[in-house]
N, C-alpha and C positions, 0 to 999 in steps of 0.2 A: 352241665346241663344233662337231664336224665335222658335216656332213649326208652324210657316203658312207654306206652301209650296213655291217653288221656286217661285218668281215673281222679274225679275229683274226690276230695273228702267228703262232701255233700251232695248225694245224688238228690233233689227236692226240686221240686219245680223250678224254683226262679232260677235252677243254672241254666234251662235250656236254652236260654238266649246264647250262651257260650256256644254250643254245639251250631249254634246255627251262625254263628260268625265262621266257626272254622270250616265249615262246609263252603262258605263264600270266600275262605281268602285265597289269595293267589300261592299262599304257601301253609296248606294245613297242616302238614306233619310239623314244620317248627311251631306254630302257632299252639296247637295243640299239646306239644312238650312245654313250652312257656307257660300256657294256660295251668296244666299238671302242677307243676313247681310253683307257682304264684299261688293257688288253692290250695296246697299241702303246706307252704310256710303264713299264707294271710286268708283263711278261709272265710274270716270275716269281713277282711276288705273287699273280698271278691263277690260274697254275695251281696255286699252292699252296692257294687258294680253292678251286678245283674238286675238291681232297679233302676239302675240310672241307663237307659240304653245307650245315650250317646257318649259316655266317659267307657263304657265296655266296649264299644266301638273303637275309641281313641286308643285302649288297652292292646286291641288286636293291630292297629297299621302298626303300633312299636314295635309290637312281637315279630310281625313280619317285615320289618323294614331295618332293623336296627338292632343287633347282637349286643352291642356295647350298651346299647339305652336300655334294653330290653335287662340285663345284669344289675343295672343301676335300680329298676323300679324292683327287681326281688327285693334288693337292698331297702329302697325306699317306698315303699308302697305307697304312701302318701302324698308322692310328687304327681301321681295321676290325678288324684283327686283335689289337689291345690292348683290346676291348670286355669287360668282365668284370661278372658278377652281374648279369645283366638279371633276375634274378628276385627281387630285391628292392630297396626303395626306398632310395635314399642318404638319410643324415640331415644334418647341418649339419655336424658333426663328420667323416663320412664326406669332404664335399667340401673342408673346411679342410686336412684329411691330403693328398688329392690334389691340390689346390692349392700346396702346399708341394712338394709333390714334383715335379709339374712343373715349377716355379721354379727347382728344384735340378739340372733335367737341364743338359747340356752345349748349347751353342750349334749343334753339328752337329744337334740335334733340334730347331730351329726357336727356340727361347729365347735372345733377344737377352743377352748379358753385360751387363747394366749392374746400378745399383741397383735401377731401377723404373722402365718404361715401361708405357704403356696398351697397347701389342700384346701384351704377355707374359697379361694378363688376359684379353684379347678371343681370342687362341688358346685357352686353356683352356676361354672359355667356349663356343665353339663345339665344341671337342672333346667336351664334357659333353652340349650337345646332341645329341651323334648318338647316344649312348647313350640319352639320355632319348626322342628319337624313333623309336629301335626299341622301345623297351617301349611307346611309345605306339602304332605302327604295329602293332605284332604283339599288341594287343591283352593284355600282359602287366600293364601296371599300370593301374589305373583313372584318371579323369579325375581324382579329386583325390588319388590318387597323383602323376600326371604334375604337376599344379600344385603341389603341394608340393614336389618335386623341384626345378621350376624357380627355386621359392622360397628354397627351400634353397640351390642354387645360387648367387641372385643374394646372398642373406646373406653367403655365404662369400667373394666378391666383393667386397661392401664391408667386408668386415672387415678383410679384406687390404691392401684399396687406403685405408682409414683409419688403420689400424698405419703404412703405408707414410709416407702423408703426414704425421701426427703426428710420426713421427721427424725427418722430413725438416724442420719446422718448427721443432721443439725445438730441433734441431742449431744454428739460427740466431738465434733467439732465447730459448732456454731454457723450461722449465717455467711454466705460467700457476701462478699461486700466488693465493688467495683474500685478499682485501683484509682482510676481518674475522676470518679464521683463518689465520694466515701460515704455519704449517707445513703445512697441508693444499692440494694440489694440487688448482687447477680440474678440472673431469669435463666430458665431452661427450658427446652420446648423438644418434643418428641415428634418427628414427622413422620407420617406413615406414606409409603410409597406400595406400588404393586396394586396388588385383588384390594388390599383394605384402604390403600390410597385412594383408590377409587370408589370405595364403597359397595364394592363387590366381592366383598370374602367369602371364601367356600367354607363349608363346616371344618374342614379339618388342612386350613392352607398353612405355608409358611408365612410370617407376618414380616415384612421389610421393614426395618424403622432406623432412621437416621437421629441423632441426637446432638443439640446445637446449646447454647451457652452464648451470655451477651457479650461477654469479655473476661479480661485478667482480674487479679487480685488477690486477696486472701482472706480467708472465714476469719469471725468474729471470737473463735475461741469457745471452750478452753483449749482443746487442742488444736492449734494452728496450722492450717494447711493451705495451699494456693487453691485458688477456684479450679484451677487444672484437675488438680488432686482430687478436689471434694466434687467435681460433675464426672470425674470418670469413676468414681466410687458408687454414685449413683445409678449411673448407666450401667455397669457390671452388675450391681445389684439387683436392679428393675430388671435385668435380661435373667439372671438366675431364678428370681423367684417366677416369672412369667414360663420359663423353661424347664423349673425341675421337676421330675416326676415324683408323682404321687401315688396314693392308693386310687385316687379317683382321676390316674391320667397326668398330663400337663395341662397347663393352659394353653399355650401358644408356643411354636416353634418360631424361635425368633432368630430372623437373619439380618445381619447389620453388613455385608458386602457389598449393597449399595452407596453404602457412604464414600466419601473422597477419600481416594485413594485406594478403595476397597479393603481387601483384608490387612494390608499394610498401613491403614492409614489408622489417626488416632481414633478411640472409641465416640470422643466426642470432641466437634470443633467450635472454634469463637464463631461470631457471626463475620466478623472481620475475613477472618481465615478461609470459611467459607465464600464468602464473594469472592475473594482472589481465584480461588480453584477454578469456580465455574468461569469466573472471567478469561482465564488463563490458559489452563491446564486439562480441564474436564474434555474428555474424547465425547465425541457424537453420541453415542448409546447412552452416558452419564447424562446428557441434557436430556435425552429422549422422556428415560426414567422418570425426570420432574415433571411430566404432562401429569401423572396421576397424584402427585406429592400434595400434601394437605397437613396441617396441623391436628395431631390425635390428642395430643394431652400437655399439659404443661402451659406457658406463657404464648398465647396466640398470637398477640403481637409481635413476638419475637420470631417466630416461623414464619410469620406472613412479611415480613420485611424483607427475609432471604428467597421466599418464592416470587417476590412481587420483582425484586431485583434480578431474578432468573429468568422470568416469563420473556421478556425481549429475546433473550440469547436463545430460546426453545425453536422459537418459529423462524421460519426461513424468510426473508425478505424478498426473495424472487422465485419464480416456479420455474427453477432449474433443475436438472438430474440430479445433482450431487447430495442433495439430501435424501432422495429417494433411494439413491446407490445405496448409499453409507447404511442405512437403515436395513435395506433388504441384504446386504451382503452379510449385516450381522445376524439377521435372522438364518440366513441360510448355514453359516458357519456354526451356529447353534444347533442348528438341526443335523450337521453334520459330524459333531461330536457326540450330542446324545445318542445318533445312528449307530456309533461305534461303540457305544455304552451299552447297547441292548443287545445283550445276548442271547433273548428267548424271543425270538421275533414272531413268535406264533401271539404274541397279546398285542392288540392294538392299543396305543397311548393315543385318546380323544383329544389330550392338550397338544401333544407333539407332533404326531401325525402330519403328514402334509395336509392341508386343509382343515387344521383341528383348530383347537381354542387360541393356540399361540400366533398363529397367522391370521387368524381375524382380528386380532388386538395389534401386530404388527401394520395391517393395512389399513386400520382407522389411524395408528399414529403415524403412518406414512401421508394418509391426506391432512390428517390434523398439521403437521408439520409443514407442510406445503401451502396451505391457503391460510393458516392460523394468524399468520401475520395480516392479512387483508381481511380475513372474515374471521373476528375474535369472539365470535357466535360460536365456534367450534370448536374452541377451549374448554375441553371439561375430561377429568379423570374416569368417568364412567364410559364402558363400552359401546353398551346399549345407546344410551341418551347422545355419545357423541356419534354413531350413528344415525341417529333420528336427524341430529343439528346437520350431520355434511348432507343428508339427503333435503332437508329443507332448503338449503342455499344451493341446491342442485349440483352439487359435488357428487352424488352418486345418483344412478338412476333409481329409479321408484322399483323396477325388478331386482337391480343389483342390492338397494336397501333390504327388501323385502326376503331375498336370499339370504342375504349374511345377518338379519338378523334372526331370522328365524333358524338357520345353523347353530348361531352362536346360543341361542336358547335352548336347543336340543342338546348340544356338548354338554352346556352348564347342568343342564337338568340332569343328563347320564351320569356326570361327574360327582352330584350329589349322592345320586342313588348310591354309588360307589364307596364316599365316603362316609356315609351315614351308617355304613354297617357296620365297622369296626374303629371309627374315629381314627381311621389311616389314613395319609397321605399317598390318594393312590390315583392315577388315570388310567389304569389299564383294565382292558375289559378280562374276564376270567375265561383261564383257558379251560376249564372242565365244563364238558358240556352240558351238566346238570345246573351248575351255578349260571352259565350264560343265559340257559332258557328261564330261570326264575329271576335275575336282572331284568329281561327282556319283558316276562308279564308285567314288572311294576312300572315297565316305561309305557304299555299300551292299555287303554280303558277295556279291553275286553280279552281277556287270554285264552290260548288257543291249546290243546293239546297237544302234545309233543307227536304223540301217532298219528294225528290228523294232517296229512299234508305239510303245510309251509308252516314250520313251526313258529314260535312269537321269536325264537333267536334269530330265526332268518329273517322276519319280517324287521327287527330292530337293525340287521347287520345290512338289509336292503336300504332301509331308511339312512341309516349312517353313512354307508356307501354314498349314495345321493348327493347328502349334505357337503362331504368332503370334497365330492369332483365338485360340487357349485361354488367352494369357498375357492378350490385351487383355479378353478376356470377363470373367477372374477380377479383374484391375486393376479394371475398372468396378464388378464388384459390390462388391469389398472397399473400395476407395477411394470411388469417386466416390458411391457409395451414402448414405456417411455426410457428403455435405456439405450444406449448408443449402440451400432452397429459393431464396436468391437468388442462389447464386453459379453462375455459368457459365464452364465451362470453354475454354480456350483452344484455336481451332481445331488439328486436329491435322497430320499430314503429309498428304500425298497419299495415295489410297486404296491399299490394297493394291495390287490388279491394275495400277496403274498405274505401279508401282515393279518390279513382279515381273518378270525379264526372259525371258517365256513363250516357250520354241522352239516352232518349228512342227510339229503334229502331224498323224499320217496320222487324217484324216476316218473316221466312222463306217461300219461295214458288217461285213461277215464277217472271219474271221481273214488276217491276211494273207497274200497268196498268196506272199510269199518265206518265210513259216516255212513254210507248207504244203510248198511244194517241197523245202525243206531238213527236213522229220519226214517225208517219203513213204519216205525207205529204212530210217531207224531203227524209224520206226513206223508204217508202212501203215496198220493196223486204226484207230487213232487219226486218220490222215488221213480214213479214210473215214467214220467215225462224224461228227467235226467238219463234213464236206461234208455229209453226209445229214440229220443232226438241224439245223444253223444254230444261230447264235448269236444271239440275240436283244438281248442289250446287253452292257455294259463289255466290247467284243471288245477294245480296246486294252490293257486290263490282263492279258486272258487271252492276249494274243498274247506280250506282255513275258515272262509265266509261261514259256509252253512255249518261248522263245527262249533263256530261262534253263536249261532241262533239257536244251537240246541237249550242256551241261556235263555232265550228268548222267546219263549212258546208264543207270544201273541203275533210276534213278526214271523214266526214258523209257520203259523195256522194261516196269515193273510196269503204268503207264497203257496202253501197247500191248495188253499182255496181260490186262487186266481191263475189259471193256467197263462193265458197271456201276460201276466205281470212276471210270473217264474222266466218262461222262455223269454222277455226282454232282460229279466234282470243277467240270465244266461249270455245273452248275447254283449253285453258291456264287459262282462268279465273276457269272452273272447277278442274284440276289439278292441276295445281302450281302456287299458292299465290304470290308467289317471282316473276315469270316471268309478272303476273298480276299488281302486285305493279310498276314494270319497265315499262309497258306499260301505267298505268295511270299515271306515273309521266312524261314520253316521249312518247306522243301520235305520233309522227313521226314514231315512232319504228314499224308503222302498215306498212310501206313500205318495213322493214325488212320480215314481214310475208308474205307481197304478192310477195316478192321477193324468200322467200324460196316455197311457193305456186306455183308459176308461174315455176320453174326449180328443183323440189325435188331431181334430180339426179346430177346437175351438183355441181363442186370442184371448190370455186370461188379462185381466184388468188390474194390474198390479197394487191401485189405491186403495182396493178391499183385502187384499193379501199381506200388506205389508205391516212392520208393527206400528205401534203408536209413535208420534212425530221425533219424541225427545228420547227413543229407544235406540240408542246408538249400535250396542249390541244385537239387539234385536233386526235393525237394519242391514246387519252384518251376517246375520245365519239367515235373513230371507233372501239377500243377494245369492247367498251360496245356494240355496233352495232350489229357487228359480233359473239361474245358469244350469243347475244340474238337470232339472226337469228339460228346458230346453235343449239341451244337448243328449239327452235319452231319447226325444221324439227326432232330432236329428241324424242317428244312426237308427232306431228300429222304424219307424214309420213306412221308409224313411223320407224326411223332407229334404227341399231340394237347398242349395248351400246359399244361395242367397238369402230367400226366406229366413234361414236359421240366422245369418249375420244379422238382417233388419229387426227379427226377436231380441237378439242379443245386445242390439244398440238401443234399443226400445228401453231395455232393462237397467243399462246402463245410464240413459239418459232420465230414467225414473230417478234412481239413488244421487245422480248427481243433484236433481232438483231437490230432492228431499232434504240433501244434505246443504244445498244453499238456505231453506228455510229453516231449516234447526239453526244455522249459523247466523243469520239473519236475526233472528226472533232472540236470541242469545244475546248479541252484538245489541240489537236493542234496548234490549233489558238493561244491560251492563251501561251502556251508555246513559239512561234515563238516571238510573240510581246514584252516577256518580256526577250528574249536573249539579252547579249548586248557582247561586244568584250571579258572582261576576264570571262563571263559564257554564251556560246554560247551554245545551244540548238541543240544536235545530233539526228537527225531523226531515227527513230528506225528502225531497220533493218528487224524484224518480228513485227508479232500483237500477241495480247494476245489471250489467248482460252478461251472460256466461255463455261463450260460444265457444262449439268444438271444431276442432279441425281434423283433418286426417280421416283413419278407417272411421271413427265415430260420427266425425263430420258427413261421410257419405254412405252411413248406415249399414257400416261394412265391420263393425266392432267384433272380435272373436277373444275365444278364452285366451288369456294371458296376455290381448293389448293392452299398451300405454293408451291413456285417454288424452288426449292434446285438448287444453285448455286456454281460454284467453277471457280476461277480467277486463269489462270496458263500461267505463260510467258516460254517463251525458254530460255536457260542457258543464252546465249549471249545478255539477255535483262535487266541482273539482275542489273545492272548500271543505268536503267531506269526505278528500281522497285517502287521508289517515284511517278515517272510518270504514270506507268500503275495503281498505286493504286489509284491516283486521279480521272482516269477514271472508274475503277470500283464503285468506291463512287459516282461519278457522275451518272452513270447506276443506282447505286441502288436508288440515289433522284430522277431521273426521274419516274422510276417505282413505287414507293412506298411512295410519299411525298402525302399527305392527302391535297384533296380539297374538294369545294362542293358536286363534283360528285364521290367523294372516292377517292382510290388510282386504278392504273391500276393491278398491281400484288398484292401479298403480297410473299415475297421472305425471305430464309433462306441458311444461311452462313455458318452454323456451321460445314457442314461435311466434311471441310476441315482438313487437318492434325492439332493435337491440340486442334481441334474444337475451342472454344471463344479467348482462349490463343493463337492460330496460327494466324500469319502475313495473312491478307485478300487477298494478291496475293504473291502468291509462285511459284519457279521455278520447272520444268521438273524434273531435279535432285534432290531437297528436298522430294518430292512426291516419286519417285522411293526408296529414301533412306528411307523414312517414311515405305514404303510398303514392303520393304525388312527384315525389322529388327523390327518396333515399333506398326504396325497396329494391331490390334485383329482379328479374323475371321469373325467377324460381317461386320467390316470398308470392307474387300476384297471381300465380295460378294454384299455390296451395292454398289461398283462401277461397276459392272458387269451391272447394269442398269445404267449406264454414256452415253451420247454422246454429240457431241458438237452441240452449238445450235447457235452460236455468235463467232465474231471473225476469226480465221485461222481453220475453222470447219475441213479440209483435216488432216492437222496437227492433232488436237484434235484426230482424230481419229485414227490418226496411233501411235499415244501416247497410247493412251487407250488400243490398240494393247497390245502396249507393258507390261503395267501396267496390265493387264489380264494374261500376262504371269509369271510376276513376282506372281501374286498373286496363279495361279496354281501350281509354283514351291515350295512356300512357304506352301499350306494348300490341293489344288486337289491331288499330288503325295504322300503328306503321309498320308492321311486320318485324321490329327488330327484334321480337322475343324468341323466332326460328333458331337464330345461330345460337344466342345464350341458351337455350333451351336444350338443343344438341350436344352445346358443350357440357352443360351441366349434366347432363345423362351418360355422358361418356368418360366425364370424371369420375361418377359413380360407380360404373362399369370397372374402372382401372382402381380406384380404393377397395371398393367392397364387393368386387365379382368372385373371389375366390374365397371370402367367408360369408357370402349370402348368395350361393349360384341359384337359388329359385328366383331370387327378386333382381339381385344386380347384376348378372350375367349377361353377356347378349342376349337378346330376344328374351330374356326375363320379363315377369310381370311389370317390371318399372318402363319398359320400353311400352307398353301398352298406357300405361298410367300418363306418363309424359304424351304420348301421340295423343291419347282423348284430351289431355288438358290442353295441350296446344290447338286442338280444332275447337274444343268450346271457347277458348279464349277469343278466337277469330270471330264468335258469336256472340260475344258476352254480352251484346247490346240487349241481349234478350234474358230475363232473369227468372233462374230456377231456385226455388225455396229449399230445396237437396234433391240430388241426382245420384244412385249409387251406379255400377258400373254398367248394367242393362241399360240402365236407363239413358247413361250418358252416350252409350252405342248409337240408341234408337235417337236420340236427338242430333247427334253429331249426322248420321245418317239420312234423317229427315231435312237438315239443314243444307244438304248436299254436299257435304265435305268426306264421305266415303260410299264408296261403291257399295252393291247392295253383298257382293261375296265377300269382301274386306271388312263388311259387320258382321255379316254370318262367321268368320273366320276368330275375328275378334270375342266375339259372344262364346264363341266353341273355348280357345285360349284360356280367355280370362275366369269361365268356369272352372276349369280345369285346373287354373293356378290358385284358384280359391279354395277349391277342395281338395287338392293337396295339402295346401297350406292349414287347411282346417283340420283333416287327418292327422296329420304331423302332429297338431295341439292335442288334439283328443288322445293320441296315441303314448304323448310322452308329458303332457300337462305343461310344456313350455312352446316358448314362440320360435319353434326351430325353423332354421333356414337353410336345409341340406336335408338329402333322404338319407334316412340312416342304412348302416352297414348290415345290422340284426336280421338275420331272416325272416324271423316271425315279426317283426315290428314293420317288415315291408309288406309280409302277407295284410298283417292287418289293413295298413294304408291304402294296397291294391284293393281288396274289398270292401272300404269306405269308398275309394274314389269312383268305384262301379259304379255303388247304392247310388251317389249323388249325380253321377254325368250318363248314367246308362252305357258309357265304352265299356266294354271287356277288357281286362289288364290281369297282370299278375304280378307276383313279387318280383320275378325276373326282366320284368318289360316297363318297369318305372324309369328306368334312367333311358331307356332309348324314347319310349314316347312320350317324353318331356323333351328329351332333344329334338325330337321332330318337329314339336310345337315353338320351341323354340328358336330353330332355323327359320322358318315359317314366317314367325313374329318378328326377325331381325330386318326379313325382307321388306314387311310390310311397312315397320318404321322407316326403314332406310329411301322408302319410295315417297314419304310425305316429307322427310326431313331433307331430303339431299335433290328435291326439284327448285 
């Protein structure tokens, strides 16, 4: 590739789009160099592309993303013009048809006219990768669609290669015949494992294969050989064809080491030999590998016979530790070996680093093997779909699912960018600072100049670090927590900070002088405000955001013309890294800050702001916008904490009701369209009730809260229980399905009668029966926080009143609840006090919550539709169960607890349960708490202030529960 500057052979007006694309490219120098070379070699084709802005844009995308595909386009300029159907995913049948047409082209098209050579397939693979990369980089295809297409492409190439080599061997040796069935030909199957088996292939993965034949015998001639020799020849030639280096690279690197006996075993096994091996001699990890196995080519029935035989061996029949331990030890020994091999620790491997791709896949397979015997739904080779199914069966919480899926998608997209550069199997971040910055710009929607504070590379490493830590935390919690006390894990790799190639960053201080000078002309009033007010913290992230706005004149003008908006924007960066990250990712959220600043006291009607009813993506964006706006008001007005939580609860309630309406309308339409004369669909007489418990039930829902939901139907709908269950499941899917923008809500449905083992949708009479005889005291009081949020909410209110009377008769009148509740509270303290000190330790929020629930239970004969914490305190005081001083203290303490918890969420973006050690984060939290409570505090005083409240809270708790 030449190093000369861009100089097209014809500088006519129709070439001007080229320069515009170069200016907007994340890598203008490289794109200019390739454009120059392309124009020099193919001037006419470039001229035609200038008349087609869409395809010219495709050319720029490839030039900026992939060296090896750029070189292919210099050799085959017609490939960019022949790209078709970017809007859809190609199936296996599509690729087989395209491969057949490709091989039938004349020699002038670059296809060698011979029966079969590896170059043909390698060229076809590269041509098809061009289209897949475009779908990927233009965000037309999802990650699952992209990896699915890569897998379909590999399957098509495998099938074509197998057909060719089989025909070649048969021409010499004849057809293999089974010895015990002389008229029946022997069969051959190719099983895919690993990424290809799970239909999650990378751009440059090893392809793990296993070969299987149906049985012994010999060929029909002319040169007779045994079936074993015949299929060995087929397997070896197939491997050679696919892995031979050509002028167009190789098709795939084939790895056969996962076959029975590994590299020491036969290259092809008979069905009976494979069954014997997996029954008697297979090691645990070899059974684990079969989770992803599927038939990729050859005789599908033969391959499926082995997989059906092995499936019961893969999944544990009991939920004991042995399976988890075995898988986890395997994972750690692998990591330890890889760590010893890694000589250059400055390169971070996104696949093998602690918390990386490998750990997500190990964790998923652990859970699949533990629960797959009972929950066959979770048996699936694809990691993302398996995660979704584990979550669907409540084997992962919504927060765990969201974090694991988000991390895995982030890792895989980063891995793809690394591999499409040179068609090379790599998972390591570049150590070169410039290359790392270039990679980072392709991972972010808005590129950031290196000299402007926090660079794109630093942002990438921060995001990567967060995802790795999230995965490690979940892995430790789910896997390591199940280990017996005597177990000592293998030491893992070096600490993350030792392997992350952190670029140099500008030291703290004011906003970069370079940025202020760049802003002086387009936004002079903004610069004046920044210089006069000063920036107290987060200068680098604010600088990076302002630098990105240099490319968005409209948003920059909005900030310059609205001083209150500008000031509030700076406050977000100073006090909430989470909201600042949201704003950096979606600069259009500046409009939400303006809406909050212009109308600080207004309560917005969500109905008029939400997307059309069936637009689920629009509903997700609406929820993100409104949650952001509410929290902006919380910080900048500032609004007291309980009104803020009331607003976020109303928002969550609205999206649940909207999701219910979408699910119901779709469910009814589906049921009506599938009704027949023999099986008519009976229209529902009543609607389902969707009831919220916990924080949403008491209108104290917050950022990163789980929404505890119940699904209840009237008794006259019991014969439509399956229908209503499908509606509930679709509602859950709408709210929790992971996308690139995350989920809408995290849901928890385990508070229904009999928990996870109980039916998702139950009747009113089942609830009354359960609470009349089977429920424990803590369940009774938990339901005192319940309220209807979707469906027939009026009926839900009446039903909850009835249920509360059952609770009152069973617990409130007898007085037996006091002892039960105190024991339950102390148990939570023992089990969770150390990991959740804000809630569960002695004197924590649970003390106030249990105290108020018990006092409410004593007066449960009086029904209230909903009560938040201040309202509960007011009610129990007016009932005479609290004196004035204790009521005043409870209001002060619970306000402080909720304010502290709310501040933690706004600072970290997570449901944290302890005060962080970071001085900067503590300073943010202290300022936020002071804004909401009016009580002066400092970063150093957070712990002592909390301890003083907790000490007094425990005294009040004891005064009620030990009388």
